[in-house]
MARBA-3410 file (N, C-alpha, C, O; in Angstrom, 1 decimal):
201
0.8,-1.1,-0.1,-0.1,0.1,0.1,0.9,1.3,0.1,2.0,1.4,0.7 ~ 0.4,2.3,-0.8,1.3,3.5,-0.8,1.3,4.1,0.4,0.3,4.2,1.1 ~ 2.5,4.7,0.7,2.6,5.5,1.9,2.9,7.0,1.7,2.9,7.8,2.7 ~ 3.0,7.2,0.5,3.3,8.7,0.2,1.9,9.1,-0.7,1.2,8.3,-1.2 ~ 1.7,10.6,-0.7,0.6,11.2,-1.4,1.2,11.8,-2.7,2.4,11.8,-3.0
0.1,12.2,-3.4,0.4,12.9,-4.6,1.3,14.2,-4.2,2.4,14.4,-4.8 ~ 0.8,14.9,-3.3,1.7,16.0,-2.7,3.0,15.8,-2.4,3.9,16.7,-2.7 ~ 3.2,14.7,-1.6,4.6,14.3,-1.5,5.5,14.3,-2.7,6.6,14.8,-2.8 ~ 4.7,13.6,-3.7,5.4,13.3,-5.0,5.9,14.7,-5.6,7.0,14.8,-5.9 ~ 5.1,15.6,-5.7,5.3,16.9,-6.2,6.4,17.6,-5.4,7.2,18.3,-6.1
6.5,17.5,-4.1,7.6,17.9,-3.3,8.8,17.4,-3.9,9.7,18.2,-4.2 ~ 8.9,16.0,-4.1,10.1,15.3,-4.4,10.6,15.8,-6.0,11.8,16.0,-6.3 ~ 9.5,15.9,-6.8,9.8,16.2,-8.1,10.4,17.7,-8.1,11.3,18.0,-8.9 ~ 9.9,18.6,-7.3,10.7,19.9,-7.1,12.0,19.9,-6.8,12.8,20.9,-7.1 ~ 12.4,18.9,-6.1,13.9,18.7,-5.6,14.7,17.9,-6.8,15.9,17.8,-6.8
14.0,17.4,-7.9,14.7,17.0,-8.9,14.9,17.6,-10.2,15.9,17.4,-10.9 ~ 13.8,18.6,-10.5,13.8,19.5,-11.6,13.6,21.0,-11.3,13.0,21.3,-10.3 ~ 14.0,21.8,-12.0,14.0,23.2,-12.1,12.9,23.8,-12.3,12.9,25.0,-12.3 ~ 11.7,22.9,-12.8,10.5,23.5,-13.4,9.6,24.2,-12.4,9.9,24.1,-11.2 ~ 8.7,24.9,-12.8,7.7,25.7,-11.7,7.1,24.6,-10.9,6.3,23.8,-11.5
7.3,24.4,-9.5,6.5,23.3,-8.8,5.2,23.2,-9.0,4.7,22.1,-9.0 ~ 4.6,24.5,-9.2,2.9,24.4,-9.4,2.5,23.7,-10.6,1.3,23.3,-10.7 ~ 3.4,23.5,-11.6,2.9,22.9,-12.9,2.7,21.3,-13.0,2.0,20.8,-13.9 ~ 3.4,20.6,-12.0,3.0,19.2,-11.9,1.6,18.7,-11.8,0.8,19.2,-10.9 ~ 1.2,17.8,-12.7,-0.1,17.1,-12.6,0.1,15.6,-12.6,1.0,15.1,-13.4
-0.6,15.0,-11.9,-0.6,13.6,-12.0,-1.7,13.0,-13.0,-2.9,13.2,-12.9 ~ -1.0,12.2,-14.1,-1.6,11.8,-15.1,-2.3,10.3,-14.9,-3.4,10.0,-15.3 ~ -1.5,9.6,-14.2,-2.0,8.2,-13.8,-1.3,7.6,-12.4,-0.2,8.0,-11.9 ~ -1.9,6.6,-12.1,-1.2,5.9,-11.0,-1.5,4.4,-11.2,-2.7,4.1,-11.4 ~ -0.4,3.5,-11.2,-0.5,2.1,-11.3,0.5,1.4,-10.6,1.4,2.1,-10.0
0.5,0.1,-10.6,1.5,-0.7,-10.0,2.7,-1.3,-11.1,2.4,-1.9,-12.2 ~ 3.8,-1.0,-10.8,4.8,-1.7,-11.9,4.8,-3.4,-11.9,4.0,-4.1,-11.2 ~ 5.7,-3.9,-12.6,5.8,-5.3,-12.6,6.0,-6.0,-11.3,5.6,-7.2,-11.1 ~ 6.6,-5.3,-10.3,7.0,-5.8,-8.9,5.8,-5.4,-7.9,5.9,-5.6,-6.7 ~ 4.8,-4.8,-8.5,3.8,-4.3,-7.4,4.1,-3.0,-6.8,3.4,-2.7,-5.8
5.1,-2.2,-7.1,5.3,-1.0,-6.5,4.2,0.0,-7.0,3.7,-0.1,-8.2 ~ 3.8,0.9,-6.1,3.0,2.0,-6.6,3.9,2.9,-7.5,5.0,3.3,-7.1 ~ 3.4,3.3,-8.7,4.1,4.1,-9.5,3.1,5.1,-10.0,1.9,4.8,-10.1 ~ 3.5,6.5,-10.2,2.8,7.5,-10.7,3.5,8.1,-11.9,4.7,8.2,-12.0 ~ 2.6,8.7,-12.8,3.0,9.3,-14.0,2.7,10.8,-13.8,1.6,11.0,-13.3
3.4,11.8,-14.0,3.4,13.1,-14.0,3.4,13.8,-15.3,3.9,13.2,-16.2 ~ 2.8,15.0,-15.5,3.2,15.8,-16.7,3.4,17.2,-16.1,2.8,17.6,-15.1 ~ 4.3,17.9,-17.0,4.6,19.3,-16.6,4.6,20.1,-18.0,5.0,19.5,-19.1 ~ 4.1,21.3,-18.0,4.1,22.2,-19.2,5.5,22.3,-19.7,5.8,22.4,-20.9 ~ 6.5,22.3,-18.9,7.8,22.6,-19.4,8.6,21.5,-19.8,9.8,21.7,-20.2
8.0,20.2,-19.6,8.7,19.0,-20.1,8.0,18.5,-21.3,6.7,18.6,-21.4 ~ 8.7,17.9,-22.3,8.1,17.3,-23.4,7.6,15.9,-23.1,6.7,15.3,-23.6 ~ 8.3,15.3,-22.0,8.1,13.8,-21.6,7.5,13.8,-20.3,7.9,14.6,-19.4 ~ 6.6,12.8,-20.1,6.0,12.7,-18.7,7.3,12.0,-17.9,8.2,11.4,-18.3 ~ 7.0,12.3,-16.6,8.0,11.7,-15.6,7.3,10.6,-14.8,6.1,10.7,-14.5
7.9,9.7,-14.4,7.4,8.6,-13.7,8.3,8.3,-12.4,9.5,8.3,-12.4 ~ 7.4,8.1,-11.3,8.0,8.0,-9.9,7.6,6.6,-9.4,6.5,6.2,-9.5 ~ 8.4,5.9,-8.9,8.1,4.5,-8.4,8.3,4.7,-6.8,9.3,5.4,-6.4 ~ 7.5,4.1,-6.0,7.6,4.1,-4.5,8.0,2.8,-4.0,7.2,1.9,-4.1 ~ 9.3,2.5,-3.4,9.9,1.5,-3.1,10.1,1.6,-1.5,10.8,2.5,-1.1
9.5,0.6,-0.6,9.7,0.9,0.8,9.7,2.1,1.2,10.7,2.6,1.8 ~ 8.6,2.8,0.8,8.4,4.2,1.4,9.1,5.4,0.8,9.0,6.5,1.2 ~ 10.0,5.0,-0.2,10.9,5.9,-0.8,10.6,6.3,-2.3,10.3,5.4,-3.1 ~ 10.6,7.4,-2.6,10.4,7.8,-4.0,11.6,7.6,-4.9,12.7,8.0,-4.5 ~ 11.7,7.1,-6.1,12.7,7.1,-7.2,12.2,7.4,-8.4,11.2,6.9,-8.8
12.9,8.2,-9.2,12.7,8.3,-10.7,12.8,7.0,-11.4,13.8,6.2,-11.2 ~ 11.7,6.7,-12.3,11.9,5.5,-13.1,11.6,5.5,-14.3,10.9,6.5,-14.7 ~ 12.1,4.6,-15.4,11.8,4.6,-16.8,10.7,3.8,-17.0,10.8,2.6,-16.6 ~ 9.6,4.2,-17.7,8.3,3.6,-18.0,8.3,3.7,-19.4,7.1,3.8,-19.8 ~ 9.2,3.8,-20.2,9.2,4.0,-21.7,8.5,2.9,-22.4,7.6,3.2,-23.2
8.8,1.7,-22.1,7.9,0.6,-22.7,6.4,0.7,-22.7,5.7,0.6,-23.7 ~ 6.1,0.8,-21.4,4.6,1.1,-21.2,4.0,2.2,-22.0,3.0,2.1,-22.7 ~ 4.7,3.5,-21.8,4.4,4.5,-22.4,4.3,4.4,-24.0,3.4,5.0,-24.7 ~ 5.1,3.7,-24.6,5.4,3.6,-26.0,4.0,2.6,-26.5,3.4,2.8,-27.5 ~ 3.9,1.5,-25.6,2.8,0.6,-26.0,1.3,1.5,-25.9,0.5,1.5,-26.9
1.0,2.1,-24.9,0.0,2.9,-24.7,-0.1,4.0,-25.9,-1.2,4.2,-26.6 ~ 0.9,4.6,-26.2,1.0,5.7,-27.1,0.7,5.2,-28.6,0.2,6.0,-29.4 ~ 1.1,3.8,-28.8,0.8,3.4,-30.1,-0.5,3.0,-30.1,-1.0,3.1,-31.3 ~ -1.3,2.5,-29.3,-2.8,2.2,-29.1,-3.4,3.6,-29.3,-4.2,3.8,-30.2 ~ -3.1,4.6,-28.6,-3.8,5.8,-28.7,-3.8,6.5,-30.0,-4.7,7.2,-30.4
-2.5,6.3,-30.7,-2.4,7.1,-31.8,-3.2,6.7,-33.0,-3.2,7.3,-34.1 ~ -4.0,5.8,-32.9,-5.0,5.2,-33.8,-6.2,6.0,-33.6,-7.2,5.7,-34.3 ~ -6.3,6.9,-32.7,-7.5,7.6,-32.6,-7.2,9.2,-32.6,-6.2,9.7,-32.3 ~ -8.2,9.9,-33.1,-8.3,11.4,-33.3,-9.4,11.9,-32.1,-10.5,11.4,-31.9 ~ -9.0,13.0,-31.5,-10.0,13.6,-30.4,-10.2,14.9,-30.5,-9.5,15.7,-31.1
-11.5,15.3,-29.9,-11.7,16.8,-29.6,-12.5,16.8,-28.5,-13.2,15.8,-28.1 ~ -12.4,17.9,-27.9,-13.2,18.2,-26.5,-14.1,18.9,-26.8,-13.8,20.0,-27.4 ~ -15.4,18.6,-26.5,-16.5,19.6,-27.0,-17.0,20.5,-25.8,-16.8,20.3,-24.6 ~ -17.5,21.6,-26.3,-18.0,22.7,-25.5,-19.0,22.2,-24.5,-20.0,21.7,-24.9 ~ -18.7,22.4,-23.3,-19.6,21.7,-22.2,-21.0,22.3,-22.3,-22.0,21.6,-22.2
-21.1,23.6,-22.7,-22.4,24.2,-22.7,-23.3,23.8,-23.8,-24.5,23.8,-23.6 ~ -22.8,23.4,-24.8,-23.5,22.9,-25.9,-23.5,21.4,-26.4,-24.2,21.0,-27.4 ~ -22.7,20.6,-25.6,-22.7,19.1,-25.8,-24.0,18.4,-25.5,-24.3,17.4,-26.1 ~ -24.7,18.9,-24.4,-25.9,18.1,-24.2,-25.9,17.0,-23.3,-26.9,16.3,-23.1 ~ -24.5,16.8,-22.8,-24.2,15.5,-22.1,-23.7,15.9,-20.5,-24.0,17.0,-20.0
-23.2,15.0,-19.8,-22.8,15.2,-18.5,-21.9,16.5,-18.3,-20.8,16.7,-18.9 ~ -22.4,17.3,-17.5,-21.5,18.5,-17.3,-21.1,18.7,-15.8,-21.5,17.8,-15.0 ~ -20.5,19.5,-15.3,-20.1,19.9,-13.8,-18.7,19.9,-13.8,-18.0,19.7,-14.9 ~ -18.2,20.1,-12.7,-16.7,20.0,-12.3,-16.3,18.6,-12.6,-16.9,17.6,-12.1 ~ -15.3,18.5,-13.3,-14.5,17.3,-13.6,-15.2,16.4,-14.7,-14.8,15.3,-14.9
-16.1,16.8,-15.3,-16.8,16.1,-16.5,-16.4,16.8,-17.7,-16.4,18.0,-17.8 ~ -15.9,15.9,-18.6,-15.6,16.6,-20.1,-16.3,15.5,-21.0,-16.2,14.3,-20.9 ~ -16.9,16.2,-22.1,-17.5,15.6,-23.2,-16.4,15.4,-24.4,-15.9,16.4,-24.7 ~ -16.1,14.2,-25.0,-15.0,14.3,-25.9,-15.5,13.2,-27.1,-16.0,12.1,-26.8 ~ -15.2,13.7,-28.2,-15.4,12.7,-29.4,-14.2,12.0,-29.7,-13.3,12.8,-29.9
-14.0,10.9,-29.7,-13.0,10.1,-30.1,-13.3,9.2,-31.3,-14.2,8.3,-31.3 ~ -12.3,9.5,-32.5,-12.7,8.8,-33.7,-11.6,7.8,-34.0,-10.4,8.1,-33.7 ~ -11.9,6.6,-34.4,-10.9,5.5,-34.6,-10.4,5.7,-36.2,-11.2,5.9,-37.1 ~ -9.2,5.5,-36.5,-8.8,5.4,-37.8,-9.2,4.3,-38.5,-9.1,4.3,-39.8 ~ -9.9,3.3,-37.8,-10.3,2.0,-38.4,-11.7,2.4,-39.2,-12.7,2.6,-38.5
-11.7,2.4,-40.4,-13.0,2.9,-41.2,-14.1,1.9,-40.8,-15.3,2.2,-40.9 ~ -13.8,0.6,-40.4,-15.0,-0.2,-40.1,-15.6,0.2,-38.6,-16.7,-0.2,-38.3 ~ -14.9,1.0,-37.8,-15.5,1.5,-36.4,-16.1,2.9,-36.8,-16.7,3.4,-35.8 ~ -16.2,3.5,-38.0,-16.5,4.8,-38.0,-18.1,4.9,-37.6,-19.0,4.2,-38.2 ~ -18.5,5.7,-36.7,-19.8,5.8,-36.2,-20.2,4.7,-35.2,-21.4,4.6,-34.9
-19.3,3.9,-34.8,-19.6,2.9,-33.9,-19.1,3.0,-32.5,-18.2,3.8,-32.4 ~ -19.7,2.4,-31.5,-19.1,2.4,-30.1,-17.8,1.4,-30.2,-17.9,0.3,-30.7 ~ -16.7,2.1,-29.6,-15.5,1.3,-29.6,-15.1,0.9,-28.2,-14.6,1.7,-27.4 ~ -15.4,-0.3,-27.8,-15.1,-0.8,-26.4,-13.7,-0.6,-25.9,-13.4,-0.5,-24.7 ~ -12.7,-0.5,-27.0,-11.3,-0.5,-26.6,-11.1,1.0,-25.8,-10.3,1.1,-24.9
-11.8,1.9,-26.3,-11.5,3.5,-25.8,-11.3,3.6,-24.4,-10.3,4.2,-23.9 ~ -12.4,3.2,-23.6,-12.2,3.3,-22.2,-10.9,2.8,-21.5,-10.3,3.3,-20.6 ~ -10.6,1.8,-22.1,-9.2,0.9,-21.6,-8.0,1.8,-21.7,-7.0,1.5,-21.0 ~ -7.9,2.8,-22.7,-6.8,3.5,-22.9,-6.4,4.6,-21.8,-5.3,5.1,-21.6 ~ -7.5,4.8,-21.1,-7.3,5.9,-19.9,-6.8,5.2,-18.7,-6.9,4.0,-18.4
-6.2,6.4,-17.9,-6.0,5.9,-16.3,-7.0,5.0,-15.7,-8.1,5.2,-16.3 ~ -6.9,4.1,-14.7,-7.9,3.5,-14.3,-8.8,4.4,-13.3,-9.9,4.0,-12.9 ~ -8.2,5.5,-12.8,-8.9,6.4,-11.7,-9.9,7.4,-12.5,-10.7,8.2,-12.0 ~ -9.7,7.3,-13.8,-10.5,8.2,-14.7,-11.9,7.4,-15.0,-11.8,6.2,-15.2 ~ -13.0,8.1,-15.0,-14.2,7.3,-15.3,-14.6,7.7,-16.7,-15.0,8.9,-17.0
-14.7,6.7,-17.5,-15.0,7.0,-19.1,-16.3,6.2,-19.3,-16.4,5.0,-19.1 ~ -17.2,6.9,-19.8,-18.6,6.6,-20.1,-18.8,6.8,-21.6,-18.4,7.9,-22.1 ~ -19.3,5.8,-22.3,-19.8,5.9,-23.7,-21.2,6.5,-23.7,-22.2,5.9,-23.3 ~ -21.3,7.8,-24.1,-22.6,8.3,-24.4,-23.5,8.0,-25.6,-24.7,7.8,-25.6 ~ -22.7,8.0,-26.6,-23.2,7.5,-28.0,-22.2,7.3,-29.0,-21.4,8.2,-29.1
-22.1,6.3,-29.7,-20.9,6.1,-30.7,-19.8,6.5,-30.3,-19.0,5.9,-29.6 ~ -19.5,7.7,-30.9,-18.0,8.0,-30.8,-17.8,9.2,-29.7,-16.7,9.7,-29.5 ~ -19.0,9.4,-28.9,-19.0,10.3,-27.8,-18.7,9.9,-26.4,-19.3,8.9,-26.0 ~ -17.9,10.4,-25.7,-17.6,9.7,-24.5,-17.5,10.7,-23.2,-17.0,11.8,-23.3 ~ -17.9,10.5,-22.3,-17.9,11.4,-21.0,-16.6,11.1,-20.2,-16.4,9.9,-19.8
-15.7,12.0,-20.0,-14.6,11.6,-19.2,-14.7,12.4,-17.8,-14.9,13.6,-17.8 ~ -14.6,11.6,-16.7,-14.7,12.2,-15.5,-13.2,12.1,-14.8,-12.6,11.1,-14.5 ~ -12.7,13.3,-14.5,-11.4,13.3,-13.9,-11.0,14.8,-13.1,-11.7,15.8,-13.3 ~ -10.1,14.7,-12.5,-9.9,16.3,-11.7,-9.2,17.2,-12.5,-9.1,18.3,-12.1 ~ -8.8,16.8,-13.7,-8.1,17.7,-14.6,-9.2,18.8,-15.4,-10.3,18.6,-15.7
-8.5,20.0,-15.5,-9.4,21.0,-16.1,-9.3,20.6,-17.7,-8.6,19.7,-18.1 ~ -10.1,21.4,-18.6,-10.2,21.1,-19.9,-8.8,21.2,-20.6,-8.5,20.5,-21.5 ~ -8.1,22.2,-20.3,-6.8,22.3,-20.8,-5.8,21.2,-20.5,-5.1,20.7,-21.4 ~ -5.9,20.9,-19.1,-5.1,19.7,-18.7,-5.4,18.4,-19.4,-4.5,17.5,-19.7 ~ -6.7,18.3,-19.6,-7.1,17.0,-20.1,-6.5,17.0,-21.7,-5.9,16.0,-22.2
-6.7,18.1,-22.3,-6.3,18.0,-23.8,-4.8,17.6,-23.9,-4.4,16.8,-24.7 ~ -4.1,18.3,-22.8,-2.4,18.0,-22.9,-2.4,16.6,-22.5,-1.7,15.9,-23.2 ~ -3.0,16.1,-21.5,-2.7,14.7,-21.1,-3.1,13.8,-22.3,-2.3,13.0,-22.7 ~ -4.3,13.9,-23.0,-4.6,13.2,-24.1,-3.5,13.2,-25.3,-3.1,12.2,-26.0 ~ -2.9,14.5,-25.6,-2.0,14.7,-26.6,-0.8,14.0,-26.1,-0.2,13.4,-27.0
-0.3,14.0,-24.7,0.8,13.1,-24.4,0.8,11.7,-24.3,1.8,11.0,-24.2 ~ -0.8,11.3,-24.2,-0.9,10.0,-24.3,-0.9,9.3,-25.7,-1.1,8.1,-25.8 ~ -0.7,10.2,-26.6,-0.8,9.8,-28.1,-1.7,10.1,-29.1,-1.5,10.2,-30.3 ~ -3.0,10.4,-28.4,-4.1,10.7,-29.2,-3.8,11.8,-30.2,-3.0,12.7,-29.9 ~ -4.4,11.8,-31.4,-4.1,12.8,-32.6,-5.1,14.0,-32.4,-6.1,14.0,-31.7
-4.6,15.0,-33.2,-5.6,16.1,-33.2,-5.9,16.2,-34.7,-5.1,15.6,-35.6 ~ -7.2,17.0,-35.1,-7.4,17.1,-36.6,-8.3,18.5,-36.6,-9.3,18.6,-36.0 ~ -7.9,19.5,-37.4,-8.7,20.7,-37.6,-10.1,20.4,-38.0,-11.0,21.1,-37.5 ~ -10.3,19.3,-38.9,-11.7,19.2,-39.5,-12.6,18.6,-38.4,-13.8,18.8,-38.4 ~ -12.0,17.9,-37.4,-12.7,17.1,-36.5,-13.1,18.3,-35.4,-14.2,18.2,-34.8
-12.3,19.2,-35.2,-12.4,20.2,-34.2,-13.6,21.1,-34.8,-14.6,21.4,-34.1 ~ -13.5,21.4,-35.9,-14.4,22.3,-36.7,-15.9,21.6,-36.7,-16.9,22.2,-36.4 ~ -15.8,20.3,-37.1,-17.1,19.5,-37.2,-17.9,19.5,-36.0,-19.2,19.6,-35.9 ~ -17.2,19.4,-35.1,-17.6,19.1,-33.6,-17.8,20.3,-32.7,-18.2,20.3,-31.5 ~ -17.2,21.7,-33.4,-17.1,22.9,-32.4,-16.3,22.4,-31.2,-16.7,22.8,-30.1
-15.2,21.6,-31.2,-14.5,21.4,-30.2,-13.1,21.7,-30.3,-12.7,22.3,-31.3 ~ -12.2,21.4,-29.3,-11.0,21.9,-29.0,-10.0,20.6,-28.9,-10.4,19.6,-28.2 ~ -8.7,20.8,-29.6,-7.7,19.5,-29.4,-6.5,20.2,-29.1,-6.4,21.4,-28.9 ~ -5.2,19.2,-29.1,-4.0,19.9,-28.9,-3.5,20.9,-30.0,-2.4,21.4,-30.0 ~ -4.4,21.0,-31.1,-4.1,22.0,-32.1,-4.2,23.4,-31.7,-3.4,24.3,-32.1
-5.3,23.6,-30.7,-5.6,24.9,-30.1,-5.1,25.0,-28.7,-5.3,26.0,-28.1 ~ -4.4,24.0,-28.1,-3.9,24.2,-26.7,-2.8,25.1,-26.6,-1.8,25.0,-27.3 ~ -2.9,25.9,-25.8,-1.8,27.0,-25.4,-0.6,26.3,-24.8,0.5,26.6,-25.1 ~ -0.9,25.3,-24.1,0.4,24.6,-23.6,1.1,23.9,-24.5,2.3,24.0,-24.5 ~ 0.6,23.1,-25.5,1.1,22.4,-26.6,1.8,23.4,-27.4,3.0,23.3,-27.5
1.1,24.5,-27.9,1.6,25.4,-28.8,2.8,26.1,-28.2,3.8,26.3,-29.0 ~ 2.8,26.4,-26.7,4.1,26.9,-26.2,5.2,26.1,-26.1,6.3,26.5,-26.1 ~ 4.9,24.7,-25.8,5.8,23.6,-26.2,6.6,23.7,-27.4,7.8,23.7,-27.4 ~ 5.7,23.7,-28.5,6.3,23.6,-29.9,7.1,24.8,-30.0,8.3,24.7,-30.4 ~ 6.6,25.9,-29.7,7.5,27.2,-29.9,8.7,27.1,-29.1,9.8,27.4,-29.7
8.7,26.6,-27.9,10.0,26.5,-27.1,11.2,25.5,-27.9,12.4,25.7,-28.1 ~ 10.4,24.5,-28.3,11.3,23.4,-29.1,11.9,24.1,-30.3,13.1,24.0,-30.6 ~ 11.1,24.7,-31.0,11.6,25.3,-32.3,12.7,26.3,-32.0,13.6,26.4,-32.7 ~ 12.5,27.1,-30.9,13.6,28.1,-30.4,14.7,27.5,-30.1,15.8,27.9,-30.6 ~ 14.7,26.2,-29.2,15.9,25.6,-28.9,16.7,25.2,-30.0,17.9,25.3,-30.0
15.9,24.4,-31.2,16.4,24.1,-32.3,17.2,25.1,-33.0,18.2,24.7,-33.7 ~ 16.7,26.3,-33.0,17.2,27.4,-33.6,18.6,27.9,-33.0,19.6,28.2,-33.6 ~ 18.5,28.0,-31.7,19.6,28.2,-30.9,20.5,27.2,-31.1,21.6,27.7,-31.5 ~ 20.4,26.0,-31.1,21.3,24.9,-31.1,21.9,24.9,-32.5,23.1,24.7,-32.7 ~ 21.1,25.2,-33.6,21.6,25.2,-35.0,22.5,26.5,-35.1,23.5,26.5,-35.8
22.2,27.5,-34.5,23.1,28.7,-34.7,24.3,28.6,-33.9,25.4,29.1,-34.3 ~ 24.2,27.9,-32.8,25.5,27.6,-31.9,26.5,26.6,-32.6,27.7,26.6,-32.4 ~ 25.7,25.7,-33.4,26.7,24.7,-34.2,27.3,25.5,-35.3,28.4,25.1,-35.7 ~ 26.7,26.3,-35.9,27.2,27.0,-37.1,28.1,28.0,-36.6,29.2,28.2,-37.3 ~ 28.0,28.7,-35.6,29.0,29.7,-35.1,30.2,29.2,-34.4,31.2,29.9,-34.1
30.1,27.8,-34.1,31.2,27.2,-33.5,32.3,26.9,-34.7,33.5,26.8,-34.4 ~ 31.9,26.8,-35.8,32.6,26.4,-37.0,33.8,27.4,-37.2,33.5,28.6,-37.0 ~ 35.0,27.0,-37.4,36.0,28.2,-37.9,35.7,29.0,-38.9,35.1,28.5,-39.8 ~ 36.0,30.2,-38.9,35.7,31.0,-39.9,36.8,30.8,-41.2,38.0,30.4,-41.0 ~ 36.3,31.0,-42.4,37.3,30.8,-43.3,37.8,32.4,-43.8,38.6,32.6,-44.8
37.3,33.2,-43.3,37.6,34.8,-43.8,39.1,35.0,-43.2,39.7,36.0,-43.3
END
């Protein structure tokens, strides 16, 4: 049984990374192959999610790339958009989000896909409202949900956003800021590499 809380994990993460301590969000909690409690965290300043494992009451950074890669591969077969709560007509309120999730499999077009709920963390409640429309209950805000789904591997599509009057990672300020930061870092890196070359003048 876990002896540490999510708050304890955030304190630990603040000692390991120079990111804004208030930016950490828990994405999932599960047990590793040895039965140790493991938590997955996201942060707007990090391109990758961070995993913490608890062993004998102590927290350690751990690598769960194999698990993440497998989940990401499954999620990458789906495109999503988060619907406007006021116009969706489905469950609303704090922690409820209505999401259209469309499979790349043409045979599943317009059909209920029983795989979708299994793609999310177990502590999230995912219910199918109708065909490709799901209600997701989590403590994440709409923006945090969009970032989490993007990080899980779900795809965005401008046409789906427009058709459903929804939002996805394409319009997420957090994702756009990450891309801008990455682009800036690549530009600086390229400039540094070229300026370090000896001048022929």
